[in-house]
C-alpha angles and dihedrals in degrees: 000000000000098000099054117132128184120205115194129197117207132237118252087232135002094244092046096127092051088068103029119063100176127056113256111226116220137130121248092221096190093054091042091053094049092043092052092055092045092049091049087055095054103268124136102233127196118187114200118195115185090195089065101034121047088193093058093132091058091049091053092047091050092052104035098085111098092006113156092206143326133226129206125204115216131177125183090230088056093060116087095215112026 
C-alpha cells in the first residue's frame, strides 16, 4: 500500500520495560491528532506506542514494508538524559 504511514511514540526511558510489567494506557495526543488528519486525507495510519505494547519493534517491522514515511514523537521530558 503506497499511502501507509507509521507514527511512533517514544519510551520515557530505554529500560522502561525492566521496571514496568503492565502496559500503561495513555493516548499520544500529538500522534493521534496528526494521524486523524492523515486518515481523513486517505492515508493508512498505524500508531505504535511502546508504552502500551512491549512488542513495539515487531509491530514496526510488520508494518514498515511499503511505508510512505514514518514519524516519531519526542519530548524532552521523555528522554532519560536530556
